[in-house]
Jmol script that loads the backbone (N, CA, C; Angstrom):
load data "model"
ATOM      1  N   MET A   1      -6.354  64.325  -2.721  1.00  0.00           N
ATOM      2  CA  MET A   1      -6.458  65.469  -3.600  1.00  0.00           C
ATOM      3  C   MET A   1      -6.693  66.742  -2.791  1.00  0.00           C
ATOM      4  N   ARG A   2      -7.540  66.650  -1.751  1.00  0.00           N
ATOM      5  CA  ARG A   2      -7.854  67.840  -0.962  1.00  0.00           C
ATOM      6  C   ARG A   2      -6.630  68.305  -0.177  1.00  0.00           C
ATOM      7  N   VAL A   3      -5.764  67.358   0.213  1.00  0.00           N
ATOM      8  CA  VAL A   3      -4.527  67.732   0.896  1.00  0.00           C
ATOM      9  C   VAL A   3      -3.610  68.428  -0.099  1.00  0.00           C
ATOM     10  N   PHE A   4      -3.536  67.890  -1.299  1.00  0.00           N
ATOM     11  CA  PHE A   4      -2.685  68.463  -2.344  1.00  0.00           C
ATOM     12  C   PHE A   4      -3.112  69.892  -2.685  1.00  0.00           C
ATOM     13  N   LEU A   5      -4.422  70.144  -2.686  1.00  0.00           N
ATOM     14  CA  LEU A   5      -4.930  71.475  -2.993  1.00  0.00           C
ATOM     15  C   LEU A   5      -4.853  72.428  -1.800  1.00  0.00           C
ATOM     16  N   GLY A   6      -4.498  71.902  -0.630  1.00  0.00           N
ATOM     17  CA  GLY A   6      -4.376  72.742   0.552  1.00  0.00           C
ATOM     18  C   GLY A   6      -5.689  73.001   1.252  1.00  0.00           C
ATOM     19  N   LEU A   7      -6.715  72.210   0.964  1.00  0.00           N
ATOM     20  CA  LEU A   7      -8.011  72.398   1.596  1.00  0.00           C
ATOM     21  C   LEU A   7      -8.096  71.692   2.943  1.00  0.00           C
ATOM     22  N   HIS A   8      -7.280  70.648   3.139  1.00  0.00           N
ATOM     23  CA  HIS A   8      -7.272  69.903   4.393  1.00  0.00           C
ATOM     24  C   HIS A   8      -5.838  69.553   4.773  1.00  0.00           C
ATOM     25  N   TRP A   9      -5.639  69.355   6.065  1.00  0.00           N
ATOM     26  CA  TRP A   9      -4.381  68.830   6.550  1.00  0.00           C
ATOM     27  C   TRP A   9      -4.424  67.310   6.432  1.00  0.00           C
ATOM     28  N   PRO A  10      -3.268  66.660   6.325  1.00  0.00           N
ATOM     29  CA  PRO A  10      -3.274  65.191   6.260  1.00  0.00           C
ATOM     30  C   PRO A  10      -3.946  64.554   7.477  1.00  0.00           C
ATOM     31  N   ALA A  11      -3.799  65.165   8.647  1.00  0.00           N
ATOM     32  CA  ALA A  11      -4.434  64.619   9.848  1.00  0.00           C
ATOM     33  C   ALA A  11      -5.959  64.655   9.727  1.00  0.00           C
ATOM     34  N   ASP A  12      -6.505  65.657   9.047  1.00  0.00           N
ATOM     35  CA  ASP A  12      -7.959  65.724   8.831  1.00  0.00           C
ATOM     36  C   ASP A  12      -8.442  64.520   8.028  1.00  0.00           C
ATOM     37  N   VAL A  13      -7.732  64.215   6.973  1.00  0.00           N
ATOM     38  CA  VAL A  13      -8.126  63.121   6.093  1.00  0.00           C
ATOM     39  C   VAL A  13      -7.980  61.781   6.819  1.00  0.00           C
ATOM     40  N   LEU A  14      -6.894  61.602   7.538  1.00  0.00           N
ATOM     41  CA  LEU A  14      -6.679  60.348   8.260  1.00  0.00           C
ATOM     42  C   LEU A  14      -7.685  60.164   9.388  1.00  0.00           C
ATOM     43  N   SER A  15      -7.976  61.222  10.116  1.00  0.00           N
ATOM     44  CA  SER A  15      -8.959  61.090  11.197  1.00  0.00           C
ATOM     45  C   SER A  15     -10.358  60.832  10.628  1.00  0.00           C
ATOM     46  N   GLY A  16     -10.704  61.443   9.503  1.00  0.00           N
ATOM     47  CA  GLY A  16     -11.985  61.166   8.858  1.00  0.00           C
ATOM     48  C   GLY A  16     -12.078  59.718   8.398  1.00  0.00           C
ATOM     49  N   ALA A  17     -10.984  59.204   7.860  1.00  0.00           N
ATOM     50  CA  ALA A  17     -10.964  57.799   7.440  1.00  0.00           C
ATOM     51  C   ALA A  17     -11.120  56.882   8.647  1.00  0.00           C
ATOM     52  N   LEU A  18     -10.457  57.210   9.741  1.00  0.00           N
ATOM     53  CA  LEU A  18     -10.566  56.399  10.953  1.00  0.00           C
ATOM     54  C   LEU A  18     -11.988  56.425  11.513  1.00  0.00           C
ATOM     55  N   ILE A  19     -12.605  57.585  11.544  1.00  0.00           N
ATOM     56  CA  ILE A  19     -13.992  57.690  12.009  1.00  0.00           C
ATOM     57  C   ILE A  19     -14.913  56.865  11.111  1.00  0.00           C
ATOM     58  N   GLY A  20     -14.711  56.919   9.811  1.00  0.00           N
ATOM     59  CA  GLY A  20     -15.525  56.136   8.886  1.00  0.00           C
ATOM     60  C   GLY A  20     -15.347  54.641   9.080  1.00  0.00           C
ATOM     61  N   ILE A  21     -14.119  54.204   9.278  1.00  0.00           N
ATOM     62  CA  ILE A  21     -13.859  52.780   9.487  1.00  0.00           C
ATOM     63  C   ILE A  21     -14.524  52.297  10.769  1.00  0.00           C
ATOM     64  N   ILE A  22     -14.389  53.076  11.841  1.00  0.00           N
ATOM     65  CA  ILE A  22     -14.996  52.688  13.119  1.00  0.00           C
ATOM     66  C   ILE A  22     -16.521  52.661  13.003  1.00  0.00           C
ATOM     67  N   ALA A  23     -17.106  53.641  12.329  1.00  0.00           N
ATOM     68  CA  ALA A  23     -18.564  53.681  12.173  1.00  0.00           C
ATOM     69  C   ALA A  23     -19.065  52.479  11.390  1.00  0.00           C
ATOM     70  N   VAL A  24     -18.360  52.091  10.345  1.00  0.00           N
ATOM     71  CA  VAL A  24     -18.772  50.933   9.550  1.00  0.00           C
ATOM     72  C   VAL A  24     -18.636  49.647  10.357  1.00  0.00           C
ATOM     73  N   MET A  25     -17.563  49.531  11.139  1.00  0.00           N
ATOM     74  CA  MET A  25     -17.379  48.329  11.957  1.00  0.00           C
ATOM     75  C   MET A  25     -18.498  48.197  12.991  1.00  0.00           C
ATOM     76  N   ILE A  26     -18.857  49.296  13.639  1.00  0.00           N
ATOM     77  CA  ILE A  26     -19.919  49.261  14.648  1.00  0.00           C
ATOM     78  C   ILE A  26     -21.261  48.950  14.004  1.00  0.00           C
ATOM     79  N   SER A  27     -21.586  49.633  12.924  1.00  0.00           N
ATOM     80  CA  SER A  27     -22.879  49.396  12.282  1.00  0.00           C
ATOM     81  C   SER A  27     -22.954  47.991  11.698  1.00  0.00           C
ATOM     82  N   HIS A  28     -21.850  47.483  11.186  1.00  0.00           N
ATOM     83  CA  HIS A  28     -21.842  46.125  10.644  1.00  0.00           C
ATOM     84  C   HIS A  28     -22.105  45.119  11.751  1.00  0.00           C
ATOM     85  N   ARG A  29     -21.484  45.311  12.898  1.00  0.00           N
ATOM     86  CA  ARG A  29     -21.671  44.375  14.005  1.00  0.00           C
ATOM     87  C   ARG A  29     -23.090  44.450  14.570  1.00  0.00           C
ATOM     88  N   LEU A  30     -23.671  45.649  14.607  1.00  0.00           N
ATOM     89  CA  LEU A  30     -24.989  45.809  15.205  1.00  0.00           C
ATOM     90  C   LEU A  30     -26.131  45.529  14.237  1.00  0.00           C
ATOM     91  N   LEU A  31     -25.993  45.949  12.983  1.00  0.00           N
ATOM     92  CA  LEU A  31     -27.124  45.916  12.064  1.00  0.00           C
ATOM     93  C   LEU A  31     -27.212  44.687  11.172  1.00  0.00           C
ATOM     94  N   VAL A  32     -26.091  44.111  10.801  1.00  0.00           N
ATOM     95  CA  VAL A  32     -26.128  43.013   9.827  1.00  0.00           C
ATOM     96  C   VAL A  32     -26.920  41.812  10.325  1.00  0.00           C
ATOM     97  N   PRO A  33     -26.754  41.361  11.588  1.00  0.00           N
ATOM     98  CA  PRO A  33     -27.585  40.217  12.009  1.00  0.00           C
ATOM     99  C   PRO A  33     -29.080  40.515  11.952  1.00  0.00           C
ATOM    100  N   ARG A  34     -29.485  41.714  12.350  1.00  0.00           N
ATOM    101  CA  ARG A  34     -30.902  42.075  12.303  1.00  0.00           C
ATOM    102  C   ARG A  34     -31.395  42.203  10.870  1.00  0.00           C
ATOM    103  N   MET A  35     -30.584  42.818  10.027  1.00  0.00           N
ATOM    104  CA  MET A  35     -30.999  43.018   8.644  1.00  0.00           C
ATOM    105  C   MET A  35     -31.092  41.686   7.909  1.00  0.00           C
ATOM    106  N   THR A  36     -30.182  40.772   8.203  1.00  0.00           N
ATOM    107  CA  THR A  36     -30.206  39.469   7.545  1.00  0.00           C
ATOM    108  C   THR A  36     -31.471  38.715   7.910  1.00  0.00           C
ATOM    109  N   ALA A  37     -31.835  38.751   9.187  1.00  0.00           N
ATOM    110  CA  ALA A  37     -33.057  38.062   9.611  1.00  0.00           C
ATOM    111  C   ALA A  37     -34.290  38.708   8.987  1.00  0.00           C
ATOM    112  N   ALA A  38     -34.338  40.033   8.961  1.00  0.00           N
ATOM    113  CA  ALA A  38     -35.481  40.730   8.366  1.00  0.00           C
ATOM    114  C   ALA A  38     -35.545  40.457   6.868  1.00  0.00           C
ATOM    115  N   TYR A  39     -34.397  40.454   6.220  1.00  0.00           N
ATOM    116  CA  TYR A  39     -34.359  40.204   4.780  1.00  0.00           C
ATOM    117  C   TYR A  39     -34.859  38.803   4.467  1.00  0.00           C
ATOM    118  N   ALA A  40     -34.398  37.832   5.246  1.00  0.00           N
ATOM    119  CA  ALA A  40     -34.785  36.447   4.995  1.00  0.00           C
ATOM    120  C   ALA A  40     -36.264  36.228   5.277  1.00  0.00           C
ATOM    121  N   SER A  41     -36.820  36.932   6.263  1.00  0.00           N
ATOM    122  CA  SER A  41     -38.213  36.693   6.612  1.00  0.00           C
ATOM    123  C   SER A  41     -39.193  37.534   5.794  1.00  0.00           C
ATOM    124  N   GLY A  42     -38.745  38.648   5.213  1.00  0.00           N
ATOM    125  CA  GLY A  42     -39.673  39.514   4.518  1.00  0.00           C
ATOM    126  C   GLY A  42     -39.420  39.692   3.033  1.00  0.00           C
ATOM    127  N   VAL A  43     -38.193  39.980   2.672  1.00  0.00           N
ATOM    128  CA  VAL A  43     -37.898  40.331   1.286  1.00  0.00           C
ATOM    129  C   VAL A  43     -37.871  39.106   0.384  1.00  0.00           C
ATOM    130  N   ILE A  44     -37.246  38.045   0.838  1.00  0.00           N
ATOM    131  CA  ILE A  44     -37.121  36.865  -0.019  1.00  0.00           C
ATOM    132  C   ILE A  44     -38.485  36.258  -0.349  1.00  0.00           C
ATOM    133  N   PRO A  45     -39.378  36.054   0.624  1.00  0.00           N
ATOM    134  CA  PRO A  45     -40.704  35.544   0.246  1.00  0.00           C
ATOM    135  C   PRO A  45     -41.459  36.498  -0.686  1.00  0.00           C
ATOM    136  N   PHE A  46     -41.331  37.796  -0.455  1.00  0.00           N
ATOM    137  CA  PHE A  46     -41.979  38.772  -1.336  1.00  0.00           C
ATOM    138  C   PHE A  46     -41.433  38.651  -2.752  1.00  0.00           C
ATOM    139  N   TRP A  47     -40.129  38.511  -2.876  1.00  0.00           N
ATOM    140  CA  TRP A  47     -39.484  38.370  -4.177  1.00  0.00           C
ATOM    141  C   TRP A  47     -39.947  37.096  -4.875  1.00  0.00           C
ATOM    142  N   GLN A  48     -40.114  36.020  -4.109  1.00  0.00           N
ATOM    143  CA  GLN A  48     -40.516  34.745  -4.712  1.00  0.00           C
ATOM    144  C   GLN A  48     -41.982  34.734  -5.136  1.00  0.00           C
ATOM    145  N   HIS A  49     -42.848  35.369  -4.356  1.00  0.00           N
ATOM    146  CA  HIS A  49     -44.280  35.295  -4.642  1.00  0.00           C
ATOM    147  C   HIS A  49     -44.789  36.421  -5.542  1.00  0.00           C
ATOM    148  N   LYS A  50     -44.146  37.572  -5.508  1.00  0.00           N
ATOM    149  CA  LYS A  50     -44.586  38.699  -6.326  1.00  0.00           C
ATOM    150  C   LYS A  50     -43.376  39.364  -6.983  1.00  0.00           C
ATOM    151  N   PRO A  51     -42.708  38.663  -7.900  1.00  0.00           N
ATOM    152  CA  PRO A  51     -41.492  39.235  -8.492  1.00  0.00           C
ATOM    153  C   PRO A  51     -41.759  40.503  -9.298  1.00  0.00           C
ATOM    154  N   HIS A  52     -42.948  40.628  -9.913  1.00  0.00           N
ATOM    155  CA  HIS A  52     -43.246  41.820 -10.702  1.00  0.00           C
ATOM    156  C   HIS A  52     -43.249  43.062  -9.808  1.00  0.00           C
ATOM    157  N   TRP A  53     -43.837  42.990  -8.620  1.00  0.00           N
ATOM    158  CA  TRP A  53     -43.834  44.142  -7.713  1.00  0.00           C
ATOM    159  C   TRP A  53     -42.460  44.354  -7.088  1.00  0.00           C
ATOM    160  N   PHE A  54     -41.768  43.262  -6.802  1.00  0.00           N
ATOM    161  CA  PHE A  54     -40.437  43.379  -6.222  1.00  0.00           C
ATOM    162  C   PHE A  54     -39.509  44.170  -7.143  1.00  0.00           C
ATOM    163  N   TYR A  55     -39.516  43.856  -8.427  1.00  0.00           N
ATOM    164  CA  TYR A  55     -38.606  44.531  -9.352  1.00  0.00           C
ATOM    165  C   TYR A  55     -39.006  45.985  -9.608  1.00  0.00           C
ATOM    166  N   VAL A  56     -40.298  46.277  -9.566  1.00  0.00           N
ATOM    167  CA  VAL A  56     -40.727  47.676  -9.680  1.00  0.00           C
ATOM    168  C   VAL A  56     -40.205  48.480  -8.500  1.00  0.00           C
ATOM    169  N   ILE A  57     -40.378  47.960  -7.293  1.00  0.00           N
ATOM    170  CA  ILE A  57     -39.920  48.657  -6.094  1.00  0.00           C
ATOM    171  C   ILE A  57     -38.401  48.745  -6.070  1.00  0.00           C
ATOM    172  N   ALA A  58     -37.715  47.663  -6.441  1.00  0.00           N
ATOM    173  CA  ALA A  58     -36.247  47.671  -6.462  1.00  0.00           C
ATOM    174  C   ALA A  58     -35.725  48.704  -7.455  1.00  0.00           C
ATOM    175  N   PHE A  59     -36.365  48.800  -8.618  1.00  0.00           N
ATOM    176  CA  PHE A  59     -35.947  49.804  -9.595  1.00  0.00           C
ATOM    177  C   PHE A  59     -36.124  51.211  -9.030  1.00  0.00           C
ATOM    178  N   PHE A  60     -37.275  51.465  -8.400  1.00  0.00           N
ATOM    179  CA  PHE A  60     -37.545  52.784  -7.834  1.00  0.00           C
ATOM    180  C   PHE A  60     -36.521  53.137  -6.752  1.00  0.00           C
ATOM    181  N   VAL A  61     -36.220  52.198  -5.877  1.00  0.00           N
ATOM    182  CA  VAL A  61     -35.242  52.450  -4.813  1.00  0.00           C
ATOM    183  C   VAL A  61     -33.861  52.714  -5.404  1.00  0.00           C
ATOM    184  N   CYS A  62     -33.446  51.892  -6.365  1.00  0.00           N
ATOM    185  CA  CYS A  62     -32.132  52.094  -6.991  1.00  0.00           C
ATOM    186  C   CYS A  62     -32.053  53.431  -7.726  1.00  0.00           C
ATOM    187  N   TYR A  63     -33.130  53.796  -8.386  1.00  0.00           N
ATOM    188  CA  TYR A  63     -33.145  55.082  -9.085  1.00  0.00           C
ATOM    189  C   TYR A  63     -33.036  56.239  -8.096  1.00  0.00           C
ATOM    190  N   GLN A  64     -33.768  56.147  -6.993  1.00  0.00           N
ATOM    191  CA  GLN A  64     -33.716  57.219  -6.002  1.00  0.00           C
ATOM    192  C   GLN A  64     -32.319  57.330  -5.393  1.00  0.00           C
ATOM    193  N   ILE A  65     -31.691  56.209  -5.133  1.00  0.00           N
ATOM    194  CA  ILE A  65     -30.332  56.246  -4.593  1.00  0.00           C
ATOM    195  C   ILE A  65     -29.379  56.876  -5.598  1.00  0.00           C
ATOM    196  N   SER A  66     -29.502  56.502  -6.868  1.00  0.00           N
ATOM    197  CA  SER A  66     -28.581  57.039  -7.874  1.00  0.00           C
ATOM    198  C   SER A  66     -28.798  58.521  -8.132  1.00  0.00           C
ATOM    199  N   SER A  67     -30.023  59.005  -7.918  1.00  0.00           N
ATOM    200  CA  SER A  67     -30.285  60.437  -8.135  1.00  0.00           C
ATOM    201  C   SER A  67     -30.240  61.230  -6.827  1.00  0.00           C
ATOM    202  N   LEU A  68     -29.737  60.587  -5.762  1.00  0.00           N
ATOM    203  CA  LEU A  68     -29.600  61.220  -4.446  1.00  0.00           C
ATOM    204  C   LEU A  68     -30.935  61.711  -3.907  1.00  0.00           C
ATOM    205  N   PHE A  69     -32.005  60.981  -4.214  1.00  0.00           N
ATOM    206  CA  PHE A  69     -33.352  61.269  -3.712  1.00  0.00           C
ATOM    207  C   PHE A  69     -33.829  62.672  -4.085  1.00  0.00           C
ATOM    208  N   THR A  70     -33.400  63.165  -5.240  1.00  0.00           N
ATOM    209  CA  THR A  70     -33.770  64.509  -5.662  1.00  0.00           C
ATOM    210  C   THR A  70     -35.280  64.660  -5.799  1.00  0.00           C
ATOM    211  N   ALA A  71     -35.927  63.697  -6.428  1.00  0.00           N
ATOM    212  CA  ALA A  71     -37.374  63.799  -6.628  1.00  0.00           C
ATOM    213  C   ALA A  71     -38.120  63.768  -5.292  1.00  0.00           C
ATOM    214  N   LEU A  72     -37.699  62.914  -4.387  1.00  0.00           N
ATOM    215  CA  LEU A  72     -38.363  62.851  -3.089  1.00  0.00           C
ATOM    216  C   LEU A  72     -38.114  64.118  -2.277  1.00  0.00           C
ATOM    217  N   ARG A  73     -36.910  64.672  -2.374  1.00  0.00           N
ATOM    218  CA  ARG A  73     -36.633  65.921  -1.653  1.00  0.00           C
ATOM    219  C   ARG A  73     -37.456  67.059  -2.234  1.00  0.00           C
ATOM    220  N   TRP A  74     -37.600  67.093  -3.563  1.00  0.00           N
ATOM    221  CA  TRP A  74     -38.420  68.126  -4.198  1.00  0.00           C
ATOM    222  C   TRP A  74     -39.874  67.977  -3.754  1.00  0.00           C
ATOM    223  N   PHE A  75     -40.372  66.747  -3.749  1.00  0.00           N
ATOM    224  CA  PHE A  75     -41.747  66.501  -3.326  1.00  0.00           C
ATOM    225  C   PHE A  75     -41.949  66.906  -1.864  1.00  0.00           C
ATOM    226  N   GLY A  76     -40.990  66.614  -1.024  1.00  0.00           N
ATOM    227  CA  GLY A  76     -41.069  66.986   0.384  1.00  0.00           C
ATOM    228  C   GLY A  76     -41.103  68.486   0.565  1.00  0.00           C
ATOM    229  N   GLU A  77     -40.275  69.200  -0.172  1.00  0.00           N
ATOM    230  CA  GLU A  77     -40.274  70.666  -0.091  1.00  0.00           C
ATOM    231  C   GLU A  77     -41.605  71.240  -0.595  1.00  0.00           C
ATOM    232  N   ALA A  78     -42.132  70.671  -1.681  1.00  0.00           N
ATOM    233  CA  ALA A  78     -43.405  71.144  -2.211  1.00  0.00           C
ATOM    234  C   ALA A  78     -44.550  70.892  -1.218  1.00  0.00           C
ATOM    235  N   ALA A  79     -44.522  69.717  -0.583  1.00  0.00           N
ATOM    236  CA  ALA A  79     -45.551  69.400   0.413  1.00  0.00           C
ATOM    237  C   ALA A  79     -45.432  70.325   1.628  1.00  0.00           C
ATOM    238  N   LYS A  80     -44.219  70.606   2.033  1.00  0.00           N
ATOM    239  CA  LYS A  80     -44.006  71.512   3.166  1.00  0.00           C
ATOM    240  C   LYS A  80     -44.507  72.907   2.852  1.00  0.00           C
ATOM    241  N   THR A  81     -44.260  73.363   1.630  1.00  0.00           N
ATOM    242  CA  THR A  81     -44.746  74.688   1.221  1.00  0.00           C
ATOM    243  C   THR A  81     -46.272  74.696   1.133  1.00  0.00           C
ATOM    244  N   ALA A  82     -46.836  73.627   0.563  1.00  0.00           N
ATOM    245  CA  ALA A  82     -48.291  73.564   0.422  1.00  0.00           C
ATOM    246  C   ALA A  82     -48.998  73.520   1.781  1.00  0.00           C
ATOM    247  N   LEU A  83     -48.378  72.870   2.745  1.00  0.00           N
ATOM    248  CA  LEU A  83     -48.973  72.776   4.075  1.00  0.00           C
ATOM    249  C   LEU A  83     -48.666  73.988   4.945  1.00  0.00           C
ATOM    250  N   GLY A  84     -47.806  74.847   4.447  1.00  0.00           N
ATOM    251  CA  GLY A  84     -47.460  76.064   5.182  1.00  0.00           C
ATOM    252  C   GLY A  84     -46.561  75.818   6.376  1.00  0.00           C
ATOM    253  N   LEU A  85     -45.745  74.793   6.287  1.00  0.00           N
ATOM    254  CA  LEU A  85     -44.843  74.481   7.414  1.00  0.00           C
ATOM    255  C   LEU A  85     -43.516  75.168   7.283  1.00  0.00           C
TER     256      LEU A  85
END
end "model"
wireframe off; spacefill off
backbone 0.3
color backbone group
């Protein structure tokens, strides 16, 4: 769409897609084994032993992701202003 509107050249879009694909491949190779081990050792036992807290935290995380962390960014800005930073 951005090429059609004249905002980008086709090479811009293709190079951005290539950079994204390479970044995902690298992060998948580096992070997935570590994340899987951490998930299996920490999250699954927590979910099994304290499901009520797990679902509260999962809901909060999902909500923050869906709202692009607006509330946390607002809180951070307010704290920065209050601290005079």
